[in-house]
TIVEXFI-404268 format. One record per residue (C-alpha): x, y, z; residue number from 1; residue in three letters; chain. Coordinates in steps of 0.1 Angstrom, whole numbers, plus 5000, padded with zeros to 4 digits. Layout:
{pt {X Y Z} NUM ALA A} ...
REM end
This chain:
{pt {7783 5240 6096} 1 UNK A} {pt {7812 5242 6071} 2 UNK A} {pt {7846 5248 6086} 3 UNK A} {pt {7863 5282 6077} 4 UNK A} {pt {7887 5264 6053} 5 UNK A} {pt {7858 5246 6035} 6 UNK A} {pt {7837 5278 6034} 7 UNK A} {pt {7867 5296 6018} 8 UNK A} {pt {7872 5269 5993} 9 UNK A} {pt {7834 5270 5984} 10 UNK A} {pt {7835 5309 5981} 11 UNK A} {pt {7865 5306 5959} 12 UNK A} {pt {7848 5281 5936} 13 UNK A} {pt {7817 5302 5933} 14 UNK A} {pt {7834 5335 5928} 15 UNK A} {pt {7857 5321 5901} 16 UNK A} {pt {7828 5305 5884} 17 UNK A} {pt {7807 5337 5886} 18 UNK A} {pt {7835 5357 5873} 19 UNK A} {pt {7839 5335 5842} 20 UNK A} {pt {7802 5332 5835} 21 UNK A} {pt {7796 5369 5837} 22 UNK A} {pt {7826 5375 5815} 23 UNK A} {pt {7813 5353 5788} 24 UNK A} {pt {7775 5359 5791} 25 UNK A} {pt {7771 5392 5809} 26 UNK A} {pt {7751 5400 5840} 27 UNK A} {pt {7720 5384 5825} 28 UNK A} {pt {7735 5349 5829} 29 UNK A} {pt {7714 5328 5852} 30 UNK A} {pt {7727 5317 5886} 31 UNK A} {pt {7721 5281 5875} 32 UNK A} {pt {7750 5287 5850} 33 UNK A} {pt {7772 5298 5878} 34 UNK A} {pt {7762 5268 5899} 35 UNK A} {pt {7769 5244 5870} 36 UNK A} {pt {7804 5260 5864} 37 UNK A} {pt {7812 5258 5901} 38 UNK A} {pt {7799 5222 5905} 39 UNK A} {pt {7775 5232 5933} 40 UNK A} {pt {7737 5234 5937} 41 UNK A} {pt {7718 5266 5929} 42 UNK A} {pt {7701 5265 5963} 43 UNK A} {pt {7735 5265 5981} 44 UNK A} {pt {7746 5295 5962} 45 UNK A} {pt {7714 5314 5972} 46 UNK A} {pt {7719 5304 6008} 47 UNK A} {pt {7754 5320 6008} 48 UNK A} {pt {7746 5349 5984} 49 UNK A} {pt {7709 5358 5987} 50 UNK A} {pt {7709 5379 5956} 51 UNK A} {pt {7729 5381 5924} 52 UNK A} {pt {7740 5417 5934} 53 UNK A} {pt {7757 5403 5965} 54 UNK A} {pt {7775 5377 5944} 55 UNK A} {pt {7786 5404 5920} 56 UNK A} {pt {7799 5424 5950} 57 UNK A} {pt {7820 5395 5961} 58 UNK A} {pt {7835 5392 5926} 59 UNK A} {pt {7844 5429 5926} 60 UNK A} {pt {7859 5425 5960} 61 UNK A} {pt {7881 5396 5949} 62 UNK A} {pt {7893 5418 5920} 63 UNK A} {pt {7900 5447 5943} 64 UNK A} {pt {7919 5425 5966} 65 UNK A} {pt {7941 5412 5938} 66 UNK A} {pt {7949 5448 5927} 67 UNK A} {pt {7959 5457 5962} 68 UNK A} {pt {7980 5425 5966} 69 UNK A} {pt {7997 5429 5933} 70 UNK A} {pt {8005 5466 5938} 71 UNK A} {pt {8019 5460 5974} 72 UNK A} {pt {8040 5431 5962} 73 UNK A} {pt {8054 5450 5932} 74 UNK A} {pt {8064 5479 5954} 75 UNK A} {pt {8080 5455 5979} 76 UNK A} {pt {8097 5431 5956} 77 UNK A} {pt {8108 5449 5924} 78 UNK A} {pt {8142 5466 5922} 79 UNK A} {pt {8130 5498 5905} 80 UNK A} {pt {8098 5518 5900} 81 UNK A} {pt {8093 5510 5864} 82 UNK A} {pt {8097 5473 5869} 83 UNK A} {pt {8072 5476 5897} 84 UNK A} {pt {8046 5494 5876} 85 UNK A} {pt {8050 5470 5846} 86 UNK A} {pt {8048 5439 5869} 87 UNK A} {pt {8017 5453 5885} 88 UNK A} {pt {8000 5459 5851} 89 UNK A} {pt {8010 5426 5835} 90 UNK A} {pt {8001 5405 5865} 91 UNK A} {pt {7968 5423 5871} 92 UNK A} {pt {7957 5415 5835} 93 UNK A} {pt {7971 5380 5832} 94 UNK A} {pt {7949 5350 5825} 95 UNK A} {pt {7927 5341 5854} 96 UNK A} {pt {7935 5372 5874} 97 UNK A} {pt {7900 5383 5878} 98 UNK A} {pt {7906 5418 5867} 99 UNK A} {pt {7899 5407 5832} 100 UNK A} {pt {7864 5399 5841} 101 UNK A} {pt {7837 5419 5822} 102 UNK A} {pt {7810 5430 5846} 103 UNK A} {pt {7779 5453 5844} 104 UNK A} {pt {7780 5488 5858} 105 UNK A} {pt {7774 5491 5895} 106 UNK A} {pt {7738 5485 5903} 107 UNK A} {pt {7723 5517 5919} 108 UNK A} {pt {7697 5495 5936} 109 UNK A} {pt {7723 5474 5955} 110 UNK A} {pt {7736 5487 5988} 111 UNK A} {pt {7774 5481 5986} 112 UNK A} {pt {7791 5472 6018} 113 UNK A} {pt {7815 5495 6036} 114 UNK A} {pt {7840 5466 6034} 115 UNK A} {pt {7838 5467 5996} 116 UNK A} {pt {7842 5505 5995} 117 UNK A} {pt {7871 5505 6019} 118 UNK A} {pt {7889 5477 6000} 119 UNK A} {pt {7885 5496 5967} 120 UNK A} {pt {7899 5527 5983} 121 UNK A} {pt {7929 5508 5997} 122 UNK A} {pt {7936 5494 5962} 123 UNK A} {pt {7933 5529 5946} 124 UNK A} {pt {7959 5543 5972} 125 UNK A} {pt {7984 5514 5965} 126 UNK A} {pt {7981 5521 5927} 127 UNK A} {pt {7986 5558 5934} 128 UNK A} {pt {8018 5550 5953} 129 UNK A} {pt {8031 5529 5925} 130 UNK A} {pt {8025 5557 5899} 131 UNK A} {pt {8040 5584 5923} 132 UNK A} {pt {8072 5563 5927} 133 UNK A} {pt {8075 5558 5889} 134 UNK A} {pt {8070 5595 5883} 135 UNK A} {pt {8095 5605 5910} 136 UNK A} {pt {8120 5582 5895} 137 UNK A} {pt {8116 5598 5861} 138 UNK A} {pt {8104 5567 5843} 139 UNK A} {pt {8068 5576 5839} 140 UNK A} {pt {8055 5606 5820} 141 UNK A} {pt {8045 5634 5842} 142 UNK A} {pt {8010 5639 5827} 143 UNK A} {pt {7999 5604 5836} 144 UNK A} {pt {7979 5599 5868} 145 UNK A} {pt {7970 5568 5888} 146 UNK A} {pt {7934 5572 5876} 147 UNK A} {pt {7948 5568 5840} 148 UNK A} {pt {7962 5534 5849} 149 UNK A} {pt {7929 5521 5863} 150 UNK A} {pt {7910 5534 5831} 151 UNK A} {pt {7936 5516 5809} 152 UNK A} {pt {7926 5483 5826} 153 UNK A} {pt {7890 5491 5814} 154 UNK A} {pt {7900 5499 5778} 155 UNK A} {pt {7924 5470 5775} 156 UNK A} {pt {7896 5446 5784} 157 UNK A} {pt {7866 5450 5761} 158 UNK A} {pt {7839 5423 5761} 159 UNK A} {pt {7850 5399 5733} 160 UNK A} {pt {7832 5367 5722} 161 UNK A} {pt {7861 5344 5729} 162 UNK A} {pt {7878 5324 5757} 163 UNK A} {pt {7895 5339 5787} 164 UNK A} {pt {7928 5325 5774} 165 UNK A} {pt {7924 5345 5742} 166 UNK A} {pt {7912 5376 5760} 167 UNK A} {pt {7944 5374 5782} 168 UNK A} {pt {7966 5371 5752} 169 UNK A} {pt {7950 5402 5736} 170 UNK A} {pt {7953 5422 5769} 171 UNK A} {pt {7989 5413 5770} 172 UNK A} {pt {7995 5422 5734} 173 UNK A} {pt {7980 5456 5737} 174 UNK A} {pt {7995 5463 5771} 175 UNK A} {pt {8029 5460 5754} 176 UNK A} {pt {8019 5489 5730} 177 UNK A} {pt {8005 5509 5759} 178 UNK A} {pt {8035 5506 5781} 179 UNK A} {pt {8056 5523 5754} 180 UNK A} {pt {8033 5553 5755} 181 UNK A} {pt {8037 5555 5793} 182 UNK A} {pt {8074 5564 5790} 183 UNK A} {pt {8085 5600 5792} 184 UNK A} {pt {8090 5619 5760} 185 UNK A} {pt {8058 5611 5741} 186 UNK A} {pt {8035 5635 5726} 187 UNK A} {pt {8014 5657 5749} 188 UNK A} {pt {7982 5641 5761} 189 UNK A} {pt {7950 5660 5753} 190 UNK A} {pt {7927 5667 5783} 191 UNK A} {pt {7933 5660 5819} 192 UNK A} {pt {7933 5628 5837} 193 UNK A} {pt {7901 5619 5857} 194 UNK A} {pt {7901 5632 5892} 195 UNK A} {pt {7891 5610 5920} 196 UNK A} {pt {7854 5619 5918} 197 UNK A} {pt {7852 5614 5881} 198 UNK A} {pt {7872 5581 5884} 199 UNK A} {pt {7847 5569 5909} 200 UNK A} {pt {7817 5577 5887} 201 UNK A} {pt {7834 5562 5855} 202 UNK A} {pt {7842 5530 5873} 203 UNK A} {pt {7808 5527 5888} 204 UNK A} {pt {7792 5529 5854} 205 UNK A} {pt {7818 5515 5829} 206 UNK A} {pt {7807 5479 5820} 207 UNK A} {pt {7839 5461 5831} 208 UNK A} {pt {7853 5450 5863} 209 UNK A} 
REM end
């Protein structure tokens, strides 16, 4: 039986490989490609993750955990609310972060664990706190909601036929433009931000991580 540290290392290898393969090839990519990228056997992946849906869930959980960690660290370590929001967005979209992974919509046939749903909710609340702090400090326009920030991650990361390094460069480039639009004083936005229920539906069906 693998020790906890070895199991964690194995999980990290497989989840990173799956993230990269699905980003490049989509959900139809075979598990054999994930195994090849991770340097492990296909059978060992299926022993750990009996279905592709379960592996996808773990990739999504890793992304949610990163969002939660980045939001909490930004709130705790940055000197002001704008710096915290900018740091959170930049680090979440940086190369190799996992948030840049392009994934298929949530599979309605897969029963997602309560752990996954709880983690995603905690990440959402941390982002909501970041946005509320920035608005309270007067550095973020009042008509921007936390759901807008999550949706921006989606729009800043279209599926592109290039490397993760180049995708990350493009995410950073266009994030720079977007950040200017988040400042107070810009033109009025048309239409309301997604509410929590709409955000949930959109995230479940939008073909990105």
